TORPA-4810 file (N, C-alpha, C, O; in nm, 3 decimals):
<nodes>
NODE_1_2.948_-2.752_-0.736_2.862_-2.816_-0.690_2.877_-2.940_-0.602_2.898_-3.055_-0.640_M
NODE_2_2.867_-2.907_-0.513_2.911_-3.046_-0.391_2.792_-3.122_-0.404_2.700_-3.049_-0.440_D
NODE_3_2.748_-3.275_-0.384_2.619_-3.323_-0.369_2.479_-3.281_-0.291_2.365_-3.281_-0.337_T
NODE_4_2.522_-3.247_-0.158_2.422_-3.212_-0.093_2.348_-3.100_-0.177_2.226_-3.120_-0.181_H
NODE_5_2.400_-2.963_-0.261_2.349_-2.846_-0.383_2.309_-2.968_-0.423_2.219_-3.010_-0.351_T
NODE_6_2.351_-3.068_-0.539_2.283_-3.091_-0.638_2.154_-3.188_-0.584_2.046_-3.169_-0.641_I
NODE_7_2.158_-3.272_-0.496_2.030_-3.374_-0.466_1.955_-3.249_-0.430_1.843_-3.252_-0.480_V
NODE_8_1.983_-3.121_-0.350_1.879_-3.047_-0.339_1.803_-2.994_-0.432_1.680_-3.003_-0.429_T
NODE_9_1.892_-2.909_-0.558_1.813_-2.918_-0.678_1.723_-3.036_-0.715_1.600_-3.034_-0.709_V
NODE_10_1.804_-3.145_-0.758_1.750_-3.217_-0.806_1.591_-3.252_-0.734_1.483_-3.267_-0.793_L
NODE_11_1.622_-3.258_-0.580_1.431_-3.291_-0.540_1.337_-3.191_-0.531_1.215_-3.204_-0.526_A
NODE_12_1.426_-3.053_-0.528_1.272_-2.922_-0.592_1.280_-2.907_-0.693_1.183_-2.843_-0.732_A
NODE_13_1.406_-2.950_-0.835_1.280_-2.982_-1.013_1.206_-3.140_-0.969_1.190_-3.192_-1.080_F
NODE_14_1.172_-3.205_-0.901_1.107_-3.314_-0.881_0.972_-3.302_-0.830_0.868_-3.333_-0.889_L
NODE_15_0.987_-3.238_-0.679_0.863_-3.120_-0.674_0.830_-3.089_-0.689_0.712_-3.093_-0.654_V
NODE_16_0.882_-3.000_-0.774_0.814_-2.919_-0.865_0.746_-2.916_-0.928_0.633_-2.869_-0.921_S
NODE_17_0.819_-2.988_-1.042_0.785_-3.120_-1.206_0.670_-3.196_-1.139_0.572_-3.225_-1.209_A
NODE_18_0.673_-3.229_-1.016_0.520_-3.328_-1.025_0.420_-3.183_-0.968_0.333_-3.187_-1.055_F
NODE_19_0.395_-3.101_-0.908_0.246_-3.015_-0.897_0.268_-2.984_-1.048_0.167_-3.004_-1.114_L
NODE_20_0.406_-2.926_-1.138_0.335_-2.847_-1.247_0.255_-2.962_-1.354_0.194_-2.936_-1.458_K
NODE_21_0.275_-3.071_-1.301_0.211_-3.197_-1.396_0.063_-3.221_-1.345_-0.038_-3.267_-1.398_G
NODE_22_0.089_-3.175_-1.233_-0.095_-3.204_-1.138_-0.126_-3.111_-1.153_-0.246_-3.108_-1.181_F
NODE_23_-0.056_-2.976_-1.151_-0.182_-2.859_-1.173_-0.194_-2.752_-1.286_-0.267_-2.654_-1.301_T
NODE_24_-0.040_-2.839_-1.397_-0.059_-2.734_-1.507_0.021_-2.595_-1.471_0.042_-2.526_-1.571_G
NODE_25_0.058_-2.555_-1.376_0.103_-2.450_-1.318_0.285_-2.442_-1.218_0.371_-2.530_-1.216_L
NODE_26_0.287_-2.351_-1.171_0.383_-2.307_-1.057_0.473_-2.398_-1.062_0.501_-2.482_-0.976_G
NODE_27_0.527_-2.377_-1.184_0.706_-2.479_-1.177_0.781_-2.392_-1.069_0.806_-2.419_-0.952_F
NODE_28_0.818_-2.255_-1.157_0.914_-2.152_-1.147_0.906_-2.089_-0.953_0.997_-2.053_-0.878_S
NODE_29_0.781_-2.099_-0.936_0.749_-2.071_-0.794_0.789_-2.114_-0.718_0.886_-2.082_-0.649_T
NODE_30_0.698_-2.225_-0.714_0.736_-2.392_-0.619_0.912_-2.403_-0.586_0.980_-2.397_-0.483_I
NODE_31_0.942_-2.420_-0.737_1.088_-2.441_-0.732_1.130_-2.255_-0.691_1.092_-2.179_-0.601_C
NODE_32_1.182_-2.246_-0.754_1.230_-2.107_-0.701_1.260_-2.145_-0.534_1.359_-2.204_-0.492_L
NODE_33_1.114_-2.079_-0.433_1.066_-2.117_-0.288_1.172_-2.194_-0.257_1.262_-2.163_-0.179_G
NODE_34_1.156_-2.346_-0.346_1.236_-2.410_-0.198_1.375_-2.459_-0.204_1.441_-2.547_-0.150_I
NODE_35_1.397_-2.335_-0.319_1.560_-2.308_-0.404_1.650_-2.245_-0.236_1.750_-2.249_-0.165_L
NODE_36_1.510_-2.189_-0.259_1.597_-2.030_-0.174_1.559_-2.049_-0.013_1.583_-1.959_0.068_A
NODE_37_1.510_-2.150_0.018_1.557_-2.204_0.133_1.694_-2.198_0.149_1.764_-2.126_0.220_M
NODE_38_1.722_-2.290_0.066_1.806_-2.379_0.071_1.991_-2.298_0.031_2.096_-2.315_0.094_F
NODE_39_1.973_-2.237_-0.061_2.113_-2.130_-0.139_2.050_-2.007_-0.170_1.929_-1.987_-0.159_M
NODE_40_2.154_-1.908_-0.217_2.126_-1.775_-0.168_2.043_-1.796_-0.323_2.051_-1.884_-0.409_D
NODE_41_1.952_-1.657_-0.309_1.868_-1.616_-0.456_1.906_-1.619_-0.607_1.831_-1.658_-0.697_L
NODE_42_2.051_-1.566_-0.624_2.086_-1.518_-0.708_2.195_-1.676_-0.841_2.221_-1.685_-0.961_K
NODE_43_2.224_-1.778_-0.693_2.257_-1.864_-0.777_2.067_-1.969_-0.772_2.012_-2.049_-0.848_L
NODE_44_2.045_-1.928_-0.690_1.882_-1.995_-0.772_1.753_-1.972_-0.856_1.669_-2.059_-0.881_A
NODE_45_1.751_-1.822_-0.904_1.708_-1.792_-1.037_1.761_-1.851_-1.121_1.690_-1.948_-1.147_I
NODE_46_1.906_-1.849_-1.223_1.986_-1.918_-1.306_1.920_-2.102_-1.290_1.896_-2.189_-1.374_P
NODE_47_1.914_-2.100_-1.209_1.881_-2.216_-1.203_1.782_-2.299_-1.183_1.782_-2.415_-1.140_L
NODE_48_1.674_-2.212_-1.225_1.468_-2.259_-1.204_1.479_-2.174_-1.372_1.378_-2.193_-1.440_V
NODE_49_1.560_-2.109_-1.421_1.534_-2.030_-1.521_1.529_-2.083_-1.628_1.461_-2.010_-1.701_F
NODE_50_1.571_-2.192_-1.694_1.573_-2.259_-1.812_1.466_-2.413_-1.836_1.419_-2.473_-1.932_L
NODE_51_1.466_-2.421_-1.756_1.427_-2.605_-1.660_1.246_-2.485_-1.694_1.187_-2.508_-1.799_P
NODE_52_1.212_-2.420_-1.637_1.071_-2.353_-1.639_1.042_-2.318_-1.813_0.954_-2.374_-1.878_S
NODE_53_1.124_-2.229_-1.859_1.105_-2.214_-2.022_1.086_-2.321_-2.049_0.974_-2.360_-2.083_L
NODE_54_1.205_-2.412_-2.039_1.147_-2.551_-2.103_0.994_-2.624_-2.121_0.929_-2.655_-2.221_C
NODE_55_0.974_-2.634_-1.987_0.808_-2.705_-1.929_0.713_-2.568_-1.896_0.624_-2.563_-1.812_S
NODE_56_0.761_-2.447_-1.994_0.612_-2.372_-2.027_0.649_-2.394_-2.202_0.585_-2.330_-2.286_N
NODE_57_0.697_-2.437_-2.221_0.700_-2.454_-2.411_0.654_-2.594_-2.389_0.555_-2.620_-2.457_I
NODE_58_0.693_-2.682_-2.321_0.614_-2.795_-2.371_0.494_-2.855_-2.358_0.460_-2.948_-2.431_I
NODE_59_0.418_-2.804_-2.262_0.298_-2.765_-2.182_0.221_-2.678_-2.320_0.117_-2.728_-2.364_V
NODE_60_0.281_-2.538_-2.392_0.155_-2.482_-2.486_0.209_-2.612_-2.608_0.121_-2.667_-2.675_M
NODE_61_0.320_-2.641_-2.622_0.290_-2.777_-2.775_0.202_-2.879_-2.756_0.153_-2.939_-2.852_V
NODE_62_0.156_-2.925_-2.558_0.117_-3.056_-2.567_-0.049_-3.026_-2.585_-0.135_-3.111_-2.605_Q
NODE_63_-0.066_-2.884_-2.570_-0.197_-2.855_-2.564_-0.169_-2.766_-2.710_-0.222_-2.655_-2.699_A
NODE_64_-0.099_-2.785_-2.846_-0.172_-2.768_-2.935_-0.175_-2.690_-2.939_-0.292_-2.693_-2.978_G
NODE_65_-0.159_-2.611_-2.936_-0.246_-2.460_-2.971_-0.160_-2.354_-2.985_-0.213_-2.243_-2.997_H
NODE_66_0.064_-2.364_-2.985_0.151_-2.369_-2.949_0.156_-2.196_-3.027_0.168_-2.090_-2.964_F
NODE_67_0.144_-2.211_-3.173_0.118_-2.003_-3.241_0.005_-1.942_-3.184_0.006_-1.821_-3.160_F
NODE_68_-0.087_-2.008_-3.160_-0.189_-1.897_-3.092_-0.177_-1.912_-2.949_-0.236_-1.844_-2.866_E
NODE_69_-0.139_-1.957_-2.939_-0.074_-1.911_-2.764_0.029_-1.728_-2.794_0.028_-1.606_-2.783_A
NODE_70_0.101_-1.853_-2.839_0.233_-1.722_-2.846_0.156_-1.608_-2.946_0.152_-1.517_-2.863_L
NODE_71_0.117_-1.572_-3.022_0.055_-1.487_-3.111_-0.044_-1.445_-2.987_-0.098_-1.344_-3.033_K
NODE_72_-0.097_-1.464_-2.858_-0.213_-1.403_-2.742_-0.101_-1.356_-2.701_-0.079_-1.242_-2.742_R
NODE_73_-0.013_-1.407_-2.629_0.087_-1.359_-2.506_0.213_-1.301_-2.554_0.309_-1.316_-2.478_F
NODE_74_0.237_-1.223_-2.687_0.315_-1.200_-2.693_0.397_-1.059_-2.639_0.515_-1.024_-2.635_W
NODE_75_0.228_-0.981_-2.591_0.327_-0.863_-2.497_0.309_-0.883_-2.412_0.324_-0.780_-2.345_P
NODE_76_0.250_-1.041_-2.298_0.350_-1.100_-2.174_0.475_-1.105_-2.196_0.541_-1.028_-2.127_L
NODE_77_0.550_-1.194_-2.296_0.730_-1.185_-2.376_0.733_-1.039_-2.386_0.840_-0.999_-2.340_L
NODE_78_0.680_-0.971_-2.415_0.804_-0.853_-2.457_0.781_-0.733_-2.340_0.851_-0.633_-2.327_L
NODE_79_0.716_-0.754_-2.294_0.699_-0.679_-2.127_0.843_-0.762_-2.034_0.912_-0.708_-1.947_S
NODE_80_0.855_-0.891_-2.080_1.009_-0.956_-1.980_1.075_-0.843_-1.937_1.095_-0.785_-1.830_A
NODE_81_1.117_-0.820_-2.127_1.280_-0.715_-2.132_1.256_-0.598_-2.066_1.353_-0.531_-2.102_I
NODE_82_1.191_-0.530_-1.993_1.189_-0.366_-1.935_1.216_-0.488_-1.850_1.332_-0.516_-1.823_P
NODE_83_1.072_-0.596_-1.785_1.102_-0.643_-1.595_1.236_-0.631_-1.588_1.287_-0.528_-1.544_G
NODE_84_1.314_-0.745_-1.633_1.444_-0.823_-1.651_1.536_-0.681_-1.671_1.562_-0.654_-1.554_L
NODE_85_1.573_-0.620_-1.719_1.691_-0.531_-1.714_1.611_-0.471_-1.570_1.708_-0.484_-1.497_L
NODE_86_1.532_-0.429_-1.502_1.485_-0.380_-1.403_1.549_-0.449_-1.297_1.620_-0.390_-1.215_T
NODE_87_1.529_-0.562_-1.295_1.510_-0.654_-1.216_1.697_-0.662_-1.168_1.733_-0.688_-1.053_G
NODE_88_1.777_-0.639_-1.267_1.917_-0.717_-1.283_1.929_-0.540_-1.214_2.009_-0.540_-1.120_M
NODE_89_1.882_-0.432_-1.234_1.998_-0.352_-1.163_1.983_-0.368_-1.009_2.083_-0.377_-0.938_L
NODE_90_1.823_-0.372_-0.945_1.766_-0.392_-0.816_1.895_-0.509_-0.765_1.991_-0.451_-0.714_L
NODE_91_1.905_-0.622_-0.771_1.893_-0.773_-0.745_2.055_-0.705_-0.790_2.113_-0.713_-0.682_L
NODE_92_2.142_-0.651_-0.876_2.290_-0.623_-0.859_2.334_-0.551_-0.704_2.438_-0.581_-0.647_S
NODE_93_2.227_-0.444_-0.646_2.273_-0.367_-0.543_2.164_-0.381_-0.474_2.074_-0.297_-0.480_H
NODE_94_2.151_-0.533_-0.369_2.117_-0.564_-0.219_2.167_-0.668_-0.234_2.202_-0.720_-0.339_S
NODE_95_2.177_-0.713_-0.114_2.242_-0.825_-0.055_2.108_-0.980_-0.058_2.005_-1.001_-0.121_G
NODE_96_2.147_-1.019_-0.006_2.012_-1.167_-0.021_1.892_-1.158_0.057_1.789_-1.210_0.014_S
NODE_97_1.896_-1.080_0.198_1.845_-1.107_0.275_1.716_-1.036_0.174_1.613_-1.103_0.168_D
NODE_98_1.719_-0.959_0.128_1.559_-0.809_0.112_1.482_-0.880_-0.002_1.362_-0.857_-0.019_A
NODE_99_1.583_-1.007_-0.115_1.515_-0.941_-0.246_1.405_-1.150_-0.164_1.299_-1.194_-0.207_P
NODE_100_1.477_-1.201_-0.069_1.432_-1.314_-0.028_1.334_-1.294_0.083_1.252_-1.376_0.126_K
NODE_101_1.351_-1.202_0.111_1.205_-1.167_0.228_1.079_-1.100_0.187_0.980_-1.091_0.259_A
NODE_102_1.092_-1.037_0.026_0.970_-1.063_-0.087_0.936_-1.126_-0.131_0.813_-1.133_-0.130_L
NODE_103_1.027_-1.246_-0.222_0.934_-1.344_-0.274_0.917_-1.431_-0.131_0.870_-1.544_-0.148_L
NODE_104_0.952_-1.391_0.022_0.818_-1.493_0.082_0.689_-1.413_0.110_0.583_-1.474_0.127_G
NODE_105_0.694_-1.317_0.114_0.584_-1.217_0.068_0.504_-1.267_-0.056_0.394_-1.323_-0.057_V
NODE_106_0.562_-1.242_-0.132_0.520_-1.215_-0.228_0.378_-1.424_-0.199_0.268_-1.463_-0.162_V
NODE_107_0.479_-1.458_-0.242_0.413_-1.652_-0.192_0.318_-1.675_-0.122_0.216_-1.742_-0.139_M
NODE_108_0.377_-1.579_0.004_0.251_-1.621_0.121_0.152_-1.571_0.069_0.046_-1.633_0.075_F
NODE_109_0.161_-1.414_-0.012_-0.012_-1.337_-0.031_-0.034_-1.424_-0.156_-0.154_-1.450_-0.144_S
NODE_110_0.000_-1.473_-0.247_-0.087_-1.543_-0.360_-0.084_-1.708_-0.307_-0.073_-1.804_-0.383_Y
NODE_111_-0.090_-1.712_-0.228_-0.107_-1.864_-0.145_-0.267_-1.781_-0.087_-0.373_-1.795_-0.148_G
NODE_112_-0.250_-1.694_0.041_-0.348_-1.643_0.118_-0.483_-1.640_-0.053_-0.576_-1.717_-0.076_V
NODE_113_-0.465_-1.597_-0.083_-0.555_-1.517_-0.197_-0.573_-1.647_-0.286_-0.683_-1.664_-0.341_F
NODE_114_-0.500_-1.715_-0.299_-0.523_-1.891_-0.413_-0.629_-1.922_-0.312_-0.731_-1.954_-0.374_A
NODE_115_-0.644_-1.925_-0.211_-0.738_-2.016_-0.057_-0.854_-2.001_-0.033_-0.941_-2.084_-0.006_L
NODE_116_-0.859_-1.806_-0.048_-0.996_-1.761_-0.022_-1.036_-1.721_-0.123_-1.150_-1.677_-0.105_K
NODE_117_-0.988_-1.706_-0.277_-1.083_-1.742_-0.397_-1.091_-1.805_-0.483_-0.994_-1.864_-0.531_N
NODE_118_-1.247_-1.816_-0.545_-1.266_-1.956_-0.644_-1.188_-1.905_-0.768_-1.158_-1.790_-0.799_E
NODE_119_-1.169_-1.994_-0.814_-1.084_-2.037_-0.960_-1.161_-1.867_-1.017_-1.274_-1.820_-1.009_I
NODE_120_-1.052_-1.825_-1.063_-1.048_-1.642_-1.189_-1.094_-1.713_-1.274_-1.056_-1.830_-1.273_M
NODE_121_-1.197_-1.669_-1.384_-1.186_-1.604_-1.473_-1.143_-1.439_-1.575_-1.213_-1.338_-1.571_H
NODE_122_-1.017_-1.455_-1.654_-0.963_-1.349_-1.670_-1.024_-1.319_-1.807_-1.031_-1.381_-1.913_I
NODE_123_-1.073_-1.182_-1.758_-1.122_-1.070_-1.851_-1.007_-1.070_-1.943_-0.889_-1.077_-1.909_T
NODE_124_-1.073_-1.058_-2.108_-0.959_-0.929_-2.187_-0.873_-0.846_-2.072_-0.765_-0.861_-2.014_P
NODE_125_-0.982_-0.748_-2.072_-0.912_-0.637_-1.941_-0.785_-0.626_-1.884_-0.684_-0.556_-1.893_R
NODE_126_-0.840_-0.752_-1.804_-0.688_-0.822_-1.695_-0.600_-0.884_-1.789_-0.480_-0.866_-1.768_Q
NODE_127_-0.642_-0.968_-1.907_-0.502_-0.980_-1.924_-0.424_-0.841_-1.944_-0.313_-0.804_-1.905_E
NODE_128_-0.499_-0.792_-2.001_-0.390_-0.668_-2.042_-0.342_-0.569_-2.029_-0.275_-0.485_-2.090_T
NODE_129_-0.426_-0.606_-1.850_-0.350_-0.547_-1.691_-0.257_-0.711_-1.657_-0.248_-0.748_-1.540_L
NODE_130_-0.214_-0.768_-1.736_-0.137_-0.905_-1.652_-0.009_-0.879_-1.718_0.101_-0.885_-1.662_E
NODE_131_-0.038_-0.843_-1.873_0.092_-0.782_-1.952_0.203_-0.651_-1.852_0.325_-0.649_-1.836_Y
NODE_132_0.079_-0.542_-1.794_0.190_-0.470_-1.707_0.170_-0.503_-1.624_0.117_-0.406_-1.570_R
NODE_133_0.171_-0.609_-1.530_0.218_-0.642_-1.375_0.309_-0.736_-1.419_0.398_-0.739_-1.333_L
NODE_134_0.337_-0.823_-1.514_0.468_-0.905_-1.552_0.605_-0.846_-1.557_0.705_-0.918_-1.549_Q
NODE_135_0.618_-0.658_-1.576_0.749_-0.616_-1.490_0.842_-0.636_-1.379_0.963_-0.646_-1.360_L
NODE_136_0.664_-0.639_-1.276_0.716_-0.667_-1.148_0.778_-0.849_-1.123_0.871_-0.886_-1.051_T
NODE_137_0.674_-0.945_-1.226_0.762_-1.022_-1.156_0.854_-1.037_-1.242_0.931_-1.108_-1.177_G
NODE_138_0.952_-1.004_-1.438_1.039_-1.065_-1.394_1.139_-0.997_-1.367_1.251_-1.017_-1.412_T
NODE_139_1.096_-0.881_-1.264_1.203_-0.844_-1.180_1.254_-0.931_-1.060_1.373_-0.932_-1.026_C
NODE_140_1.147_-1.012_-0.993_1.202_-1.086_-0.888_1.215_-1.226_-0.962_1.240_-1.311_-0.876_L
NODE_141_1.205_-1.297_-1.117_1.271_-1.393_-1.179_1.387_-1.393_-1.190_1.480_-1.437_-1.122_R
NODE_142_1.377_-1.319_-1.317_1.458_-1.388_-1.466_1.598_-1.261_-1.426_1.702_-1.260_-1.492_D
NODE_143_1.580_-1.193_-1.344_1.677_-1.105_-1.301_1.856_-1.176_-1.293_1.934_-1.176_-1.388_T
NODE_144_1.883_-1.227_-1.166_1.996_-1.267_-1.234_2.081_-1.324_-1.341_2.203_-1.323_-1.355_D
NODE_145_1.948_-1.395_-1.442_2.056_-1.449_-1.463_2.108_-1.414_-1.580_2.187_-1.498_-1.624_F
NODE_146_2.095_-1.325_-1.643_2.216_-1.231_-1.742_2.327_-1.143_-1.647_2.442_-1.101_-1.664_M
NODE_147_2.217_-1.139_-1.529_2.373_-1.041_-1.453_2.494_-1.132_-1.484_2.597_-1.088_-1.536_R
NODE_148_2.473_-1.307_-1.438_2.533_-1.320_-1.406_2.588_-1.404_-1.553_2.682_-1.483_-1.549_N
NODE_149_2.536_-1.382_-1.639_2.562_-1.433_-1.755_2.718_-1.330_-1.871_2.804_-1.366_-1.951_R
NODE_150_2.663_-1.171_-1.796_2.722_-1.108_-1.819_2.898_-1.128_-1.773_2.985_-1.083_-1.847_R
NODE_151_2.927_-1.189_-1.663_3.021_-1.179_-1.564_3.127_-1.328_-1.682_3.247_-1.354_-1.673_K
NODE_152_3.048_-1.380_-1.755_3.145_-1.529_-1.746_3.190_-1.462_-1.870_3.278_-1.514_-1.940_E
</nodes>
């Protein structure tokens, strides 16, 4: 990687980590959005994957209920596997413009939704729905990481 790319990645990580510390969420969303402006998603996704995973584990440990959270959200983690496989397939058969456009639409929609609505309280029924929707999220986020590992 050249110096410009390294500085861009570090700046994206710094901004995303600051906002993660300030709000408690958003590292991968913000970081991927910033990196997607400057590089291909097939490079940006693996760069975001490990720091995002680590920051989420750190937050869970610091909250003091790591095993409770793991017990509660194991369906969410398990549902990432089919999404990962589906996303790998979709990303491997597409160019870089369509996934970037889709990422932009999803981020814009999420921003509008967040600005127009009050704080959301998630019921157990909605939490179950979230597990099903995780499939879609992992299609966009985690897919290319595994595909790039296969090439090595």
